[in-house]
C-alpha positions in Angstrom: 90.4 -72.1 -83.2 90.5 -73.2 -79.5 94.3 -72.7 -79.5 93.9 -69.2 -81.1 91.4 -68.1 -78.4 93.6 -69.5 -75.6 96.7 -67.7 -77.0 94.7 -64.5 -77.5 93.4 -64.7 -73.9 97.0 -65.0 -72.6 98.2 -62.1 -74.7 95.4 -59.8 -73.9 95.5 -60.3 -70.1 93.0 -58.9 -67.6 94.5 -55.4 -67.5 94.4 -54.6 -71.2 90.6 -54.7 -71.6 90.0 -51.4 -70.0 90.3 -49.3 -73.1 87.7 -50.1 -75.8 87.4 -49.1 -79.4 84.4 -47.7 -81.3 83.0 -51.3 -81.7 83.1 -52.0 -78.0 86.0 -54.5 -78.2 89.2 -54.1 -76.2 91.7 -51.9 -78.0 95.3 -52.1 -76.9 98.6 -53.4 -78.1 98.1 -56.7 -76.5 94.6 -57.0 -78.1 96.0 -56.2 -81.5 98.8 -58.7 -81.0 96.2 -61.3 -80.0 94.3 -60.6 -83.2 97.5 -61.0 -85.2 98.1 -64.4 -83.4 94.6 -65.5 -84.2 95.0 -64.5 -87.8 98.3 -66.5 -88.1 96.8 -69.6 -86.6 93.8 -69.3 -88.9 96.1 -68.9 -91.9 98.1 -71.9 -90.9 94.9 -74.0 -90.6 93.8 -72.8 -94.1 97.2 -73.8 -95.6 97.1 -77.2 -93.9 93.6 -77.8 -95.3 94.6 -76.8 -98.8 97.6 -79.1 -98.6 95.6 -82.0 -97.5 93.0 -81.3 -100.2 95.7 -81.2 -102.9 97.2 -84.4 -101.6 93.8 -86.1 -101.7 93.3 -85.0 -105.4 96.8 -86.3 -106.3 96.1 -89.6 -104.6 92.8 -90.0 -106.4 94.7 -89.4 -109.7 97.4 -91.9 -108.7 100.1 -89.3 -108.6 100.9 -89.4 -104.9 103.6 -91.9 -104.5 105.4 -90.8 -101.4 109.2 -90.9 -100.9 111.0 -92.5 -103.8 113.7 -95.2 -103.3 117.2 -94.0 -103.5 118.3 -97.0 -105.6 116.7 -98.8 -108.4 116.0 -102.5 -107.7 118.8 -103.6 -110.0 121.3 -101.2 -108.3 120.3 -102.6 -104.9 120.7 -106.2 -106.1 124.1 -105.4 -107.4 125.3 -103.8 -104.2 123.9 -106.7 -102.1 125.9 -109.1 -104.4 129.1 -107.1 -103.9 128.6 -107.0 -100.1 
C-alpha cells in the first residue's frame, strides 16, 4: 500500500486539496484519480495473493509441476543419437 499512497500523493498534488467533499476529504479530479489508482493497486495485490494461495494448494496436492519438457526422454535420446 505504500506505493499506492505515494502514487496518490503525486496525482493529488498540493493545489488540488483546496476543495473538500462532505466527508472532509479532498474532492477533485486528481483526488478521484488517486482513489482509482489506489483501488487498482489494491486489486492487483489481491489477485497476486489469490494466485500464490492457489499455487500453494496445488503444490501441497502435488499438482504444481512447473514448465513441462518439450520432448519426452526417449525423443531427446533419439535426437542426441542422430546428432
